[in-house]
N, C-alpha and C positions, 0 to 999 in steps of 0.2 A: 454576555458570554457570544461572542461571535464567532461564526464557524463558515465553512466552505465546502464545496463538491468540488472534490478534483479528479481530474482524468490522468491515471499516471500508469503505466507499463500496461495498457489496453483494460485499467479496471478502473471502479469508479470509489473515490473515498471519502466520507465525510471528515474533515476536520478541524480541531480547534487548537488555539495556540498555546503552546504550552505542552502538547500532548505526543506522545510519543503512539507510532502503528507499525504494523510488518506489513511487508509486501513483496514479491517477487523479487529475486536477488539481482540489485543493479551493479553491473560489473562496470562500468566506464567512470566510477566516483570511487575515491576514496576516504577512509575513515576519517571523520572529522571534516570532511568538506562540505561547503553549503552550495546549494544550487535552486535555481527559481524556477516555478513550473508557472505557464501561462495557460493551459489548460484546465481552465475555472469555469466550472459549470454553473454555480451559483456561490453568491453570497450572501449572508443574511446576519444581522444582530437582532438586538431586541425590538427596535424598533420596524425597522424596515429590512426588505430582501429584495436582492437583484438575480433576477435570472437571466442566463444567457442564452442567444439566438444562434448559435450553441455554444459558444463562446462568452463570458462577460468581457468586454473590451476595459485594457488598463488594468484589469485586475491579475494580482499575481501573489502567487504562496511559495515563500521562503522557504527550503526544507534543509535539514542537516542530517547526514548519515551519521547516524553512531554507532551501529555493528553489520557485520555479516556475519549469519550463522546458518544453522539449521533447524528446522523444525523439526516437531516429537516425531518419532517413529510411528509409520503406519505398516499394520502386517498385512501381506496380500498372500491369499492362501488360494491354492488350484487342487482340487479335487475332484476325483472320477471313481463312483458309485462301484461298486462290484468288482473291483480290478486292483483294490489296495495301494491306490497312486493317489500319494498327498504331499504338498511341495508347500512350504511355507517360507515367505522370503521377506523382506523389510525393506522398507523405502524411507528416507528422510529428505524432505524439500528443500533446497537450498532458499533462504530468505534473509534479506535485510531490516535493519529497526531504524525509522526515520523519526526526527522531532519536528515540529512545526515551530520555526522560530518568528514568523510575521505573516499577516494576512493582511495584505493592501487592496483596497476596493477598488 
């Protein structure tokens, strides 16, 4: 079981080959596109691990964009006591689902 820690859209993710994960919306790619991430902070397998300073040289992770969607709804409540003021709104964050195709150390 090899895994890597990558930096994507300003956040860090622990990824494994064949697994999917969600992140903030990636707008410059189309669904089905594959792209490579070179901001790899750590690469590890059962026997050894390589930690970058801050990035592992020569390492890259290939990702595939599966879908763009929206996350689950959050309720935002504004309330002021003693004045009968209540306001409830909702928010859904835009998300992208990515699949890890390959981890190259």
